[in-house]
MARLUM-503827 format. One record per residue (C-alpha): residue in three letters; x, y negated, z; residue number from 1; chain. Coordinates in nm, 3 decimals, m for minus. Layout:
<pts>
("ALA"; (X; Y; Z); NUM; "A")
...
</pts>
This chain:
<pts>
("MET"; (m3.455; m12.653; 5.987); 1; "A")
("TYR"; (m3.694; m12.502; 5.736); 2; "A")
("PRO"; (m3.513; m12.356; 5.431); 3; "A")
("PHE"; (m3.671; m12.587; 5.173); 4; "A")
("LEU"; (m3.396; m12.529; 4.916); 5; "A")
("ARG"; (m3.426; m12.152; 4.949); 6; "A")
("MET"; (m3.803; m12.177; 4.908); 7; "A")
("ALA"; (m3.758; m12.391; 4.598); 8; "A")
("LYS"; (m3.515; m12.131; 4.463); 9; "A")
("GLU"; (m3.766; m11.849; 4.523); 10; "A")
("LEU"; (m4.049; m12.040; 4.359); 11; "A")
("TRP"; (m3.823; m12.123; 4.063); 12; "A")
("LYS"; (m3.698; m11.765; 4.036); 13; "A")
("PHE"; (m4.053; m11.626; 4.011); 14; "A")
("ARG"; (m4.207; m11.910; 3.805); 15; "A")
("ALA"; (m4.239; m11.690; 3.495); 16; "A")
("ALA"; (m4.292; m11.359; 3.676); 17; "A")
("PRO"; (m4.608; m11.167; 3.587); 18; "A")
("LYS"; (m4.919; m11.260; 3.780); 19; "A")
("LEU"; (m5.013; m11.031; 4.067); 20; "A")
("THR"; (m5.353; m10.901; 4.163); 21; "A")
("ILE"; (m5.450; m10.934; 4.528); 22; "A")
("LEU"; (m5.326; m10.582; 4.611); 23; "A")
("GLN"; (m4.999; m10.577; 4.415); 24; "A")
("PRO"; (m4.676; m10.616; 4.614); 25; "A")
("HIS"; (m4.424; m10.895; 4.564); 26; "A")
("VAL"; (m4.060; m10.783; 4.594); 27; "A")
("SER"; (m3.774; m11.029; 4.650); 28; "A")
("THR"; (m3.414; m11.019; 4.769); 29; "A")
("HIS"; (m3.248; m11.240; 5.028); 30; "A")
("ARG"; (m2.896; m11.287; 5.162); 31; "A")
("ILE"; (m2.833; m11.366; 5.531); 32; "A")
("TRP"; (m2.654; m11.699; 5.571); 33; "A")
("PRO"; (m2.474; m11.845; 5.877); 34; "A")
("GLN"; (m2.773; m12.066; 5.963); 35; "A")
("ASP"; (m2.989; m11.751; 5.989); 36; "A")
("LEU"; (m2.786; m11.615; 6.281); 37; "A")
("ASP"; (m2.832; m11.641; 6.656); 38; "A")
("ILE"; (m2.562; m11.653; 6.924); 39; "A")
("TRP"; (m2.514; m11.274; 6.891); 40; "A")
("ASN"; (m2.428; m11.313; 6.521); 41; "A")
("GLU"; (m2.737; m11.132; 6.401); 42; "A")
("LEU"; (m3.050; m11.247; 6.221); 43; "A")
("ASN"; (m3.244; m11.468; 6.461); 44; "A")
("ASN"; (m3.590; m11.339; 6.545); 45; "A")
("GLY"; (m3.755; m11.674; 6.468); 46; "A")
("ARG"; (m3.564; m11.704; 6.143); 47; "A")
("THR"; (m3.702; m11.363; 6.042); 48; "A")
("LEU"; (m4.050; m11.516; 6.049); 49; "A")
("THR"; (m3.929; m11.806; 5.836); 50; "A")
("LEU"; (m3.759; m11.574; 5.586); 51; "A")
("PHE"; (m4.086; m11.384; 5.548); 52; "A")
("ASP"; (m4.230; m11.714; 5.416); 53; "A")
("LEU"; (m3.985; m11.678; 5.126); 54; "A")
("GLY"; (m4.178; m11.374; 5.010); 55; "A")
("ARG"; (m4.534; m11.449; 5.118); 56; "A")
("ILE"; (m4.562; m11.795; 4.961); 57; "A")
("PRO"; (m4.426; m11.691; 4.618); 58; "A")
("MET"; (m4.659; m11.390; 4.636); 59; "A")
("SER"; (m4.960; m11.618; 4.685); 60; "A")
("VAL"; (m4.843; m11.839; 4.395); 61; "A")
("ARG"; (m4.810; m11.534; 4.170); 62; "A")
("MET"; (m5.166; m11.435; 4.268); 63; "A")
("GLY"; (m5.291; m11.773; 4.144); 64; "A")
("PHE"; (m5.366; m11.930; 4.480); 65; "A")
("LYS"; (m5.165; m12.247; 4.416); 66; "A")
("GLU"; (m5.392; m12.360; 4.132); 67; "A")
("VAL"; (m5.711; m12.266; 4.316); 68; "A")
("ALA"; (m5.592; m12.434; 4.636); 69; "A")
("LYS"; (m5.508; m12.754; 4.451); 70; "A")
("ALA"; (m5.846; m12.762; 4.276); 71; "A")
("LYS"; (m6.047; m12.691; 4.591); 72; "A")
("GLY"; (m5.835; m12.856; 4.858); 73; "A")
("TRP"; (m5.761; m12.528; 5.033); 74; "A")
("GLY"; (m5.458; m12.411; 5.224); 75; "A")
("ILE"; (m5.329; m12.099; 5.397); 76; "A")
("THR"; (m5.235; m12.072; 5.763); 77; "A")
("VAL"; (m5.093; m11.798; 5.981); 78; "A")
("ALA"; (m5.348; m11.690; 6.241); 79; "A")
("GLY"; (m5.142; m11.422; 6.416); 80; "A")
("ASN"; (m4.872; m11.164; 6.366); 81; "A")
("SER"; (m4.692; m10.869; 6.514); 82; "A")
("LEU"; (m4.330; m10.813; 6.423); 83; "A")
("ARG"; (m4.125; m10.496; 6.477); 84; "A")
("TYR"; (m3.745; m10.509; 6.461); 85; "A")
("ARG"; (m3.560; m10.181; 6.405); 86; "A")
("LYS"; (m3.213; m10.246; 6.258); 87; "A")
("ARG"; (m2.952; m10.511; 6.328); 88; "A")
("VAL"; (m2.902; m10.759; 6.041); 89; "A")
("THR"; (m2.580; m10.958; 6.017); 90; "A")
("LEU"; (m2.406; m11.225; 5.810); 91; "A")
("GLY"; (m2.390; m11.172; 5.436); 92; "A")
("GLN"; (m2.618; m10.869; 5.425); 93; "A")
("LYS"; (m2.858; m10.848; 5.134); 94; "A")
("LEU"; (m3.217; m10.751; 5.216); 95; "A")
("THR"; (m3.507; m10.657; 4.996); 96; "A")
("GLN"; (m3.839; m10.797; 5.111); 97; "A")
("VAL"; (m4.170; m10.633; 5.023); 98; "A")
("SER"; (m4.485; m10.843; 5.078); 99; "A")
("ARG"; (m4.831; m10.698; 5.021); 100; "A")
("VAL"; (m5.193; m10.766; 5.108); 101; "A")
("LEU"; (m5.340; m10.467; 5.293); 102; "A")
("GLY"; (m5.699; m10.591; 5.297); 103; "A")
("TRP"; (m5.933; m10.847; 5.447); 104; "A")
("ASP"; (m6.244; m10.893; 5.656); 105; "A")
("ALA"; (m6.500; m11.173; 5.676); 106; "A")
("ARG"; (m6.245; m11.422; 5.817); 107; "A")
("PHE"; (m5.887; m11.312; 5.758); 108; "A")
("VAL"; (m5.646; m11.150; 5.514); 109; "A")
("TYR"; (m5.398; m10.896; 5.651); 110; "A")
("VAL"; (m5.050; m10.894; 5.500); 111; "A")
("GLU"; (m4.769; m10.648; 5.559); 112; "A")
("GLN"; (m4.413; m10.767; 5.505); 113; "A")
("SER"; (m4.095; m10.568; 5.549); 114; "A")
("PHE"; (m3.719; m10.609; 5.508); 115; "A")
("TRP"; (m3.513; m10.324; 5.367); 116; "A")
("ARG"; (m3.139; m10.266; 5.357); 117; "A")
("GLY"; (m3.103; m9.977; 5.119); 118; "A")
("GLU"; (m3.340; m9.706; 5.246); 119; "A")
("ASP"; (m3.354; m9.849; 5.601); 120; "A")
("CYS"; (m3.637; m10.075; 5.707); 121; "A")
("THR"; (m3.486; m10.343; 5.931); 122; "A")
("ALA"; (m3.811; m10.520; 6.025); 123; "A")
("GLN"; (m4.183; m10.500; 5.954); 124; "A")
("MET"; (m4.451; m10.759; 6.019); 125; "A")
("LEU"; (m4.828; m10.749; 6.017); 126; "A")
("LEU"; (m4.964; m11.097; 5.954); 127; "A")
("ARG"; (m5.318; m11.227; 5.984); 128; "A")
("SER"; (m5.373; m11.520; 5.752); 129; "A")
("ALA"; (m5.665; m11.756; 5.706); 130; "A")
("PHE"; (m5.766; m11.975; 5.414); 131; "A")
("ILE"; (m5.858; m12.322; 5.531); 132; "A")
("SER"; (m6.031; m12.636; 5.406); 133; "A")
("LYS"; (m6.124; m12.967; 5.564); 134; "A")
("ALA"; (m6.454; m12.804; 5.660); 135; "A")
("GLY"; (m6.284; m12.508; 5.835); 136; "A")
("MET"; (m6.204; m12.153; 5.738); 137; "A")
("VAL"; (m6.285; m12.028; 5.389); 138; "A")
("PRO"; (m6.401; m11.664; 5.372); 139; "A")
("PRO"; (m6.160; m11.439; 5.182); 140; "A")
("SER"; (m6.448; m11.326; 4.960); 141; "A")
("GLU"; (m6.491; m11.686; 4.840); 142; "A")
("VAL"; (m6.117; m11.717; 4.771); 143; "A")
("LEU"; (m6.111; m11.387; 4.579); 144; "A")
("ALA"; (m6.406; m11.501; 4.370); 145; "A")
("ALA"; (m6.224; m11.827; 4.290); 146; "A")
("LEU"; (m5.919; m11.622; 4.187); 147; "A")
("GLY"; (m6.138; m11.413; 3.955); 148; "A")
("GLN"; (m6.068; m11.107; 4.170); 149; "A")
("ALA"; (m6.394; m11.058; 4.358); 150; "A")
("GLN"; (m6.386; m10.711; 4.509); 151; "A")
("PRO"; (m6.444; m10.536; 4.841); 152; "A")
("SER"; (m6.148; m10.489; 5.069); 153; "A")
("PRO"; (m5.986; m10.150; 5.077); 154; "A")
("ASP"; (m6.020; m9.982; 5.415); 155; "A")
("LEU"; (m5.761; m10.127; 5.647); 156; "A")
("PRO"; (m5.508; m9.877; 5.780); 157; "A")
("GLU"; (m5.594; m9.742; 6.125); 158; "A")
("TRP"; (m5.297; m9.917; 6.287); 159; "A")
("VAL"; (m5.415; m10.252; 6.148); 160; "A")
("SER"; (m5.769; m10.199; 6.274); 161; "A")
("ALA"; (m5.630; m10.103; 6.617); 162; "A")
("TRP"; (m5.419; m10.421; 6.623); 163; "A")
("ILE"; (m5.723; m10.633; 6.533); 164; "A")
("ALA"; (m5.925; m10.469; 6.812); 165; "A")
("ALA"; (m5.645; m10.506; 7.067); 166; "A")
("ASP"; (m5.587; m10.869; 6.976); 167; "A")
("ALA"; (m5.958; m10.943; 7.019); 168; "A")
("LEU"; (m5.924; m10.837; 7.385); 169; "A")
("ARG"; (m5.664; m11.103; 7.461); 170; "A")
("PRO"; (m5.806; m11.390; 7.662); 171; "A")
("TRP"; (m5.812; m11.729; 7.497); 172; "A")
("PRO"; (m5.700; m11.972; 7.607); 173; "A")
("PRO"; (m5.431; m11.791; 7.805); 174; "A")
("GLN"; (m5.381; m11.853; 8.174); 175; "A")
("ARG"; (m5.159; m12.151; 8.254); 176; "A")
</pts>
């Protein structure tokens, strides 16, 4: 089940936090609960994706997207991701999550999210996100202009550009 109460808590916790610009990171902390675990008593891989929502959505609210989305009828969707797991996470552990926009192109915004336990990174995700409307995708440049943050994207890191290129080679639809 989606952690609606935890999301509400995160949104409440950051309701008065300073606004963020598109390139400023959002930092939050999270505790691992029993419902986050798999049968091996460690953080479930699918739940990791869900817990990253608890940072990414408050980040977008702090950037002002909620008001713009409501006024224009826009939304945000995940259009792809790559997740790397490096350290085991177990019940009761406290993690720090860092969520940041790395840059954008004509269609997508690229977000990096990571979990940290002390100085150790337990997981890192690259996420491709799209802004959407009833008419289809909304270019990031249009969204940035609506946020009052019109600017060119910084150069994407080489590893992100390589991921974009590799993902473009994947056949779609996949073979059945």
